[in-house]
N, C-alpha and C positions, 0 to 999 in steps of 0.2 A: 934397308932390306938385305937379308943375307943372300949371298950369291946363289945358294942352292934353291932358295924360295923363288928368287928372281927367275932362275932357269925354268922352274916348274910353271910359273905364271906365264912366261913367254911361250912355253909349249902349249899350254891351254889356250892362250890367245891366238896362236897360230891355228889351232883346231877350230876356234870360233870363227876366224876369218874364212877358213875353208867352208864352214857351214853357211856363212853369209853368201859366199860365192855360189854355192850349190842352190841356195834359195833364189838368187838372182837368175841362175840358169833356168830354174823351173819357171819363173815368171816370164823369161824371154821365150821359152818354148810354148807356153800355154796362154799367154795374155796378149792383148793388143799392144802395138808398138808404143803408143803414148803412155800406157800404163807401165810398160817396161822401162821407158826412159825416166819416168818419175821415180820408180822404185830404184833404178840404178843410181840416180842422183842422191837419194836418201841413204842408200847403202854406202855410196862413196863418202858422204859426210860422216857416217859412223866409222868407217875405216880410217878416214883422215884423222878424226878426233882420237880414235884408239891409238894410232901411231904417235901423234903429236903429244897427247896428254898422258899416255900410259907407257907404250913401248919405248919411245924416245928417251924419256927420263930414266927408264931401267937401263937402256944402253949407255946412257951418260954415266950412271952410277957404276955400271959393270961393263966396261968396254970389251972385256974378253968374251962377252956373250954375243957381241955383234957378229953375225955370220960373215965369213971372209968375203963373200961376193958383195956384201953391203959396205964393208969396211973401206974398200977402195973407192967406191963410187959415191958414198954418202958421208963424207967427212963432216957434213953439216948436222948430223944427227944431234938432236937436243938444242939446236940453235934456231933463233928466229929467222925466218926466211928473208925478210927485208933488211934487217940490221946486222945479222950474223952474230948477234950476242946470244949468250946462253939463255935458253928459255927458263922461266921461273919454275 
């Protein structure tokens, strides 16, 4: 993927994550605690998959797009959590 396209995709995905967070806040404010916890768990799964399967590989291909605050603390981006090997 060209870097310009990757940057645009990352921008749009950041916006999508924000929308997911807003949806989660809405559920937290207007629903029962058990419903909120279920929703939070599922949103967490989505965000985790989004990062591991989409954002991480983009960062691996285009490391200059990694935000500076992530670059220092997340040197494992694109690597498998347990083995440390590059994710496929």
